N, C-alpha and C positions, 0 to 999 in steps of 0.2 A: 456306444458312447465314446467320444474322444477319438474317433477314427475319421480319416479324411481320404477322399479319392480325388486324384487329379486326372483329368481326361480332356482330350480334344476330340470333338465329334463332328461329323459331316452328315447332314440330313439331305435326302433326296425324295421328292414327292413323286408318286406314281400311282397308277390304278391297276387293279387286277386284270383288266383287259389287256394291258401291255405285257405283264409278267406275273407269274404266280407268287413271287416274293412280296408283292404289294396286295395280295388278296387277304381280306380280313379274317378268313376262316383258318388261317395258319397261325393265329396267335395262341400263346400258351401262358399259363400262370401256375403258381404253386403256393402252398401254405404249409407251414410246419405243423405237424400233428404230434406234439410230444406226448410220450407216455411217462408220467411222473409217478414214482413210487416213493413213499416215505418209509425208509428202512428202519429208522428208529422212531418209536412213538413219542410224540411231543404232547405233554399234558400241562395244564395250569398255566403258569407264567411263561414257560418255554413255548407253549402253543401260541400264546398271544404275541410273544416276540417274533415268532416265525411269520405270523400273519402280517405284522407291521413291517417286517423286513422286505417283503415282496412288493415291488412297485406296481406290478400288473394285477394284483389282487387274485392270484391263482389259488391261494389257500384260504380256508375259512375255519371257524371254531364250531365244533359239534358239542352240544351240551349232553353230558352223560348222566345227568340227574344228580340227586343229592340235595341236602338241605343246608342253607346258610353257608358257613365256612367250609363245609364238606362238599360243596358243589364242585363237580369235576368237569373239566373241559378237555377236549382233544383236538389237535390240528388235523384237518383232512384236505385233500385236493378237491376243490370245488369246481374250478374253471380252468381246466388244463389248456384249452384252446387260446386263452389269454396269454400264455407263456411266450415271451420273446427271447428266451434263452440268454438272459442278461447276466447270469452267473452271480447274482447277488447273494 
């Protein structure tokens, strides 16, 4: 967020029969596979604040049981692949 890239590009169309660089089998892609660890345990209101803070919905609340006002909640990493490394 808030970053810009300025670039001038030149495109050339070709087919794999002419040269291997135009062959569609040479394409590559990647995806970040973050390993997220919660080093400090977040419970109750802190856990809810952590869940609301993440724009990609990586964290979730785990209900630890209890009755009424004694009901305890804990923050857990539920969807690590959603993480975009936004540093929020």
